[in-house]
N, C-alpha and C positions, 0 to 999 in steps of 0.2 A: 821678635827681637833676635838678632844673630847671637850664637852661643858666646862669642867673644865678649860682646857688650853685656850680656847677661852675667857673665863671670865677673866682669869689672864692677858692675852694679853691686854684686854680692860682696865683693871686697870692700866697697865703700860703706855698705851698711854694717858689715862685720866690724869695720874699724870704728864706726860711730857707736856701736853697742859695746865696744871694749873687748871684743872676743879675740883680738889678735895682738894683745900687748906684748907677748913674748916674741912673736915674730917680728914685731916692729922694733923691739929693743935690741935684738941681736944684730950684730954687724953683718950686712949682706953684701956680696959682691955686686957692683953696679956696672951696667954697660955704658951708662951715660955719665960723664965726669961732672956735669952740672946738676944732677938730680937733686942734691942736698939743698940747693937754693930754692926749691919749690915746696919743701916741707910736705905736709899731708895733701897739698894741692897737686902733687906730682901725678896722681892717678887721673886728673882731669884731662891731661893731654891725650889719653887713650880713647876718649869719647869722640864720636863724629861731630862735625861742625854743627849739625842740626840740634844736638842735645848737649853740647859742651857747656854753654852758658847756664842752662837750667841745672845741670849737675853741679857746676861750680857754685851756683847760688844756694842750692840745697846744702852743700857741704859747709858753706860759709854760715848759713843760718843755724846749723846744728853744732857749730864749733865757735866761730869768731864772735858771735853775738854775746857769748857768755864770758869772754875774756876781758881783761883790763884794756883800756884804750891803747896804751903803747904796744902791748902784745898783739892786739887785734890788728893794728896798723902794720906791724911787722909781717904778720901772716898774709895780709892783703898785698903787701909789697912783693912777697914771694909769688902771688898769683899774677901780679902785673909783670914780673920778670918772665914768668912762663908764657904769658900772652905775647910778649914782645919776641921771645925766642922762637915761638912757633908762628910768628907774624899773624896773629889773630887780633885784628883791630877791634872787632865787635866785643871780644872778651875783655880786651884792655879798657874799652869804654864802659863795660858793665861793672868793672872794679870800682870806678868812680861812684857809680850808683850804690854799690854795696857799702862803701865808706859813708855815703850820705845816710843810708839806712841804719848803719850802726849807731851813729850819733842821734838819729831821730828816735830809735827804739829805746836807747839807754837814757836819753834826756827827757823822753816822753813829751816833747814840745818842739816848736819851731826854734832852731838855734843856728848861729852863724856857720858852724862847721858843716852841718847837713846842707844848708842852703848853698854854701860854697861848692861842695862836691856835686850837688845836683847840677849846678850851672856848669861845672867842669865837664860833666858827662855830655851835656847838650852841646857845649862848644867843641868838644873833641869829635862828636858825631858830625857836626856841621863842617869842621875843618877837613875831615876825611870824606866829605860828600856822601855820608851814610844817611839818606833821607828817612828811611824807615826807623833807624835808631834815634835820629833826632826827634821824630814824632813820639817814640816810646818814652824817651826821657823827659820830654816836655810834658807828657801825660803824667809821668810818675811824680814830677815836682808839683803838678797841679793837685794830685791826690794827697800829697804830703801837706800842702796848705789846707786842703779840704778837711783832712782828718783833724787838724788843729783849729778849724773854724775860721780860717782867714780866707773867706770865700771870694773877696774882691781880687786878691792875688791869684786864687785858684782859677777863676773864670778866664783871666787873661791867658794863663798857660793852657787851659783846655782849648780855647779858640786857636791858639798857635799850634797845638798838637793836632787838632782836626785839620788845619790847613796843611800840615806836613803829611798826614796820612792821605789826604786827598791828592797831594802832589806825587806821593809814592804809588798810589793806587791801593784801595782798600784790600783787594784780594792778595796783595803782596805783603801785607802786614800780619805776622804771626799773632794769633790770639786777638784779632781785631774785634771779635765778638765780645771778649772780656772787656776791652777798653770802652766799647760802646755802652756796655752795661754799667760800668763805673761812672761814665759821663751821665747816663740816665739817672743813676743813683744820686749824683750830685744835684742835678736839676730837681729831682723829686724832693730831696732834703731841703732845698732852698725855695720850694713852693712853685717852681716853674714847671707846671704839669704838662704843658704842651710840648716843650722840649724834652721832658722826661719820657713821654710816650714816644716821641719821634726816635730817640736814640735806643729805647728799649726794643722797638720794632726793628730798628736797624740791626741791633744785636742778634735778633732771631734769624736774620738772613744768613748768618755765618755760623758754622759748626763750632760749638763750644765743648771743650773736652770734659768739663765738669758738668755732670747731669744736674746736680743740685743748683748750679748757677742758672741753667736753663729754666728750671722750675721757678727759681727766684725771679727771673726776668718776666716770665709769664704772669706770676703772681703780682709783680709790681704794676704791670699794665692793668690788671684787674683792680688794684688799689686806686690807680689814677681814675678809672671810669667810675669807681665807687665814690671818689671824692667829687666827681662832676655830676653825681646822682644819675648816671646812666647805668641803672642797675641791671638791665638786660645784658649789656656787654660785659659788665663786671662779673656777673654770674658765669658767663660763657668762659672767660679767662680763668676764673677760680676753679671751675670744673675741669678745664684743660690741665691746670696745674695739679689738681687732685689725681686725675687719671695718670699723669706722668709719675707722680709720687708713688702711686700704688704699683705701677709697672716697675719702678726702681726699688720698691719695698723700703721706701724712706719714711719711717714712722714719724719723724719730726715734721717733715713737710706735709704728711697726711694730716697731722693735727692742725698745722697752721692753715692749710687750704680749707679744711673742714670748718674751722672757726671763721674764716673770711666769708665762706658761703652763708654760715649762720648769721654773720653780721649784716649781710645784705638783706636777708629775710627779716632780721630785726628792724632794720631801718625802714623796710616796707610795711612794718607792723604785722607781718605774717608770723605771729609768735609761735603757733603750733608747728610750723615748718622750721622755725629757727631753733626751737628747744633741743631737738636731738643733735643738731650740728654743734651748738654751743656747749652742750654737755660733753660731747666727745672732745672738743677743743680743750675744755678745762682739764679733763682727765689726762689727755696726752701731754699737755703742758706741765702738769704736776709730775708726771712720770719722767719727763726729760729735764726737769729742773728749770723750766721756763716760767718762773713765778710771775713775771709781769704779764705775759700772755694769758696765764691762768687768771690773774686778777681782772684783766680786760673782759674775759669771757664771763667771769662772775658778776661784773658790773651789769652786763646785759641780762644775765639770769635774774639778778635782783630787780631790775626794772620790769621784767616780764612778771615776776612774782608779785610785785606791788600792783601792777596793772590788773592781774588776775585775782588780787586780794588773797594771795597765798603768803601771808605775813610770816608764818613760821619758817617757810623756805627762805624768805628774804633775810630773816634774822640769822639763819644758819650760814648763808652765803656771806653776810657781813662779818660774822665771826671768823670765817675762814680767811677773808681778806686781811683782817687784823693780825692773823697769825703768819702771814706770808712775809718774807724778807727779800727786798730788792731795792736798790738805789732808785730805780725808775718809778717806784711807788710814791716817791716824794715829788715827782714832777708836778708842776702847777696844774697842767691839764687833767692829770689823773685825780689829783686831790679835789679839783673843782667838781668833777663828775661824782666822786665819792661823797662829798659833803652834800651835794644836791639830793642824792638818793637817800642818804641818812635823814635829811630833813623831811623828805616825803614819807619815809618809813615811820618816823616818830609821829608825824601828822596823822597817818592812817591808824596808828595804835593809840591815838588820843593823848600822847605825851607832848603837849604843846610847848613847854619850856625847852625841852631838848630839840624840838623841831625848830624853834626860833634861834637857838644857839647855833645849830648847824646851818640855818639859813644865812645868818650873819657871816659865818666862816665861808660859806659858798660865795656870797656876794663880794666879800673882800678878796677871795682867791680869783673870782671871775674878773675883777678889776685888774688884778696882777697879770692874768692871762691876756686881757685886752691890750695892756701895755706891751706885753711881750710880742703880741701879734703886730702891734704898731711898729715896734722895732724891727721885726722880721719884714714887714712891708717896706720899711725904709731900706733895709738891706737888699730887698728884691729890686727896688728902684736903682740902687747903686750898681747892682749886677747888670741890670738892663742898660744902664748908662755905659758901663764898661764894655758890654757887647757892642753897643752902637758905636762907641768910640773906636773899638778895634776894627769893626766893619768899615768905618769911615777911613781909618788908617790904611786898610787894604785897598780901598777904592783909590785913595790918594797915591799909594805906591804903584798901583797898576797904571794910573794916569801918568805918573812920572816915567814909568817904564815904557809906556806907549809913546810918550813924547820923545824919550831918549831913542827908542827904536825908529821913530819917524825921522829924527835928525840924522841918525845913522843911515837910514834908507835914502834920505835926500842927498847926503854926501856921496853914498855909493852910486846913486842914480846920476848925479852930476859927473862923477868920474867916468861912469860908463858912457854917458852922453858925449863927453869930451873925446873919449876913445873912439866912439862911433864916428864923430865928426872928422877926427884925424884919419880914421880908416877910409871914410868916404872920399875925403880929399885925395888921399893917396891912390885909392882905387880909380877915382876919376882921371887922375893923371896917367895912371897905368892904362886905362881904356883908351884914353886919347892917344897915347903912344902907339897902341896896337890897331888904331883905325886905318892905318896905311895898308896898302897891298890887298891881299885876298879878303881880309875882314871887311874893308870898305866896299869892295865889289859885291860881296855876298849880301851886305846890308842894302845896297842900291837895288840889287836884283829882287830881294824880298819886297821892297817898297813898291817897285814897278808892278809886281804880280798882284799885290794887294790892291793897287789902284785899278788894274784891269778887272779884277773880280768885282770891285765896287761898281764900276761902270756897267758891267753886264747885269748885275742885280738891279741896278737903277732902271735899266732899259726894260727888263722883264716886268718889273713892278709898274712902270709907266704904261706898258702895253696892256697889262691886266686891268689897270684903272680905266683905260680908254675903252676896252671892251665892255666893262660893266656899265660905264657911262652911256654907251650906245644903247644897251638893253633898257636901262632906266629911262633914257630919253624917249625910247620907243613907247614905253608904257605911258609916259607923260603925254606924248602926242595923241595917243589913242583916247586918253581920258579927256583931253581938251576937245577932241572932236565930239565926244559924247555930250559935252555941255552945250553944243549948238543945237538948236531946235530942228532935229531931223524928224522924218516920218518914223512910225513904229518899225517898219521893215528895216530902214536904214540903221536905227538904233540897235535893233537886234543883231544886225550883221556886225556892227562894231563890237558889241558885247561878245559875240561868238569869237571874233578875232582875239579879244582879250582873254577869253577862257581857254584858248588853245595853249596859252602859256602854262607850263607845268608848275603847280602850286603845292606839291607834296611836302617839300622841306619846310622847316620852321621859318627859315629866312625868306623863302618865296611866299609862304603864307602871310608873313608880316607885310610884305610889299603888296600882296594881293588885297589884304584887308585895307591897306591904306587907299589903294585905288578904288576898291569896292565902296569904301566909305564916302568917296567923292561923288559916286553915282547915287548911292542910297544913304545919305547922311543919317547917323543915329541908329542905324539898323541893329548893330550888335549890342549897343547899350540897352535899347528897348527890349531886345530878346532876353538879355540877362535879367533885367528888372522884372519882366513878366514871368519868366521861367528860371528862377534862381538855381535849380538843380541841374541845368544843362551843362555839359562839358565843352571844352574847346573843339573836340571832334564833332559834337552836335552842332556847334556854330558853323563849322565848315559845311556840313550837310545842309543846313538851313540856307546858307548863302548860295550854294549851288542850286538848291531847289528854287530859291527866289529867281534865279536866272533861267529857270525852266529847262534844266539839263536833264537828259534822259539817263536812266540807270547805268547803261553801258558806258557812256561817256564819263559819267560821274565816277564810275569804278576805275576807269583808266586814269582819271585825274587824281584820285585819292590813293591809287596804288593798291586797290583791293578788287575782289570779284563782284560781279553783279549780285550774287547771292548775299555777299557781305553787305552790300548797300541796302538790300531789303531788310536784313537783320538789324542794321543800324537804324532804319526807319522805325522798325517795331520797338526798339529800345527807346527811341525818342518819343514815340506815342505814349509809352508808359510813363516816362519822366514828366511829360507835360499834361498827363492825365487827359488824353484826347479821346472823345467818344467815337464810337465806330462809324457814325454817320457824318463825321467831320474829317476832311482830308488835311494832311500836313500842308499841302500847297495853298489851301485857302487861309490857313492860319498865318503862314509865312508872308503871303501877299498883303496881309493887313498890318504887318510890322512897319 
């Protein structure tokens, strides 16, 4: 921190501790004529924008909360004046929230004034297009309702806050990790463990200034998995919380995390592993005055002692619970478990009357707890309905916005289309006006040249087609002559004329195959059926062999050497598995 701000902080704390009364009471020359109007908030304007609101809030908490309503509001008026004079809209918005906090803390309940100022903060942020602040104050009114158990109202504001945070971008919201944790805490408290885990995990993605809050978040995820009986994951998160607590040397959280680990082993009935953890939890809780946590650890120790028939230990633990003081010890859930254990203890010690008495108390309390659970289930259904209603509202709003955008786009498109049509008409008239003179001559010259090029291409193409037709017709004439019953010599002469045609290319080979097929129908198919491993090159070799072409001529036609032809024959022999005393010529002649 820069020295300047360190000194300013020191002055604030000195003032709060009452160490500067004389200095404050003496008249001091002031450079600013309006400094008196800010009162003790005058020091706030010295802080940078990034920490001004936090400093003002801390000063408010340590002073204004303790004042009478009229005096507190006067002081906050001074802070509002300061915010306006230095043009700090965010600070001005925060003052509304401080007013809401004042009435909430002092009335200790939901009240019209707190609600009014919470809404004022939200509206001010929205009017000044401060999306981040809008989300923050939507969140703060949600927590306000949550603290006083008005969860239906709280969920509505939580969903609106989340929507604002999303619009602003989570990374742009200061302390977003804290807000996600508080949302997770709300869902955990209302029994929506899936959403609780979702936002607790989301909280861990962002750096939280308070290390204890990070430990609490990790511990909460462990509690969720414990509730779902996923003990492996629960232990993993509890151990992570414990390691972080040890690193931070946070004794309270060391005790809590240790107890939670013990509770998992207890639920798994791994009592020998649970005992040391539960014992540490009990001792740490007593040390730091956490009587309810100590009592919960004792309940588990009592259950283990009864299970292991260590009744004296169970008696001692019961006596300790009776000596502890805490409002939470009167909660129905705790009393239900305590009465059940007392009934089991007296049953094991043979005191049947006392066992029956506590059994009746247990059953009566259990019915009360079931009724409470039913009411909580109804509350969860209401919250679920509120979430679905809000989500449907968002869907409807988006649909309306999309329809509005579509109408706007249609109108804009129509206007653009009209403009284009007018432009085209104008441009057409302009072009028509310019078609005289050189423009018209140039266009005619270009059209004439394109016509000449087209005629030349057509002529070349016609000549090419004519030449190809002559070659094809020559092949056809030769094949027709082969169909006439000539002598062997005459047929051979005709075939020789055919084979003088070059057949190396794929196109020529295809034509050759067609012509060859007319002389020797089915030759290629029979060859493939009998020798499925042969290739297209092998077929060419076999076809030329069938025509009794010598190796040199064959080489010329195939575009290879005579030696290449010999090697091709050898490969063919291997493919068709031909014995040494059988020639390729004889095999081919039989196809």
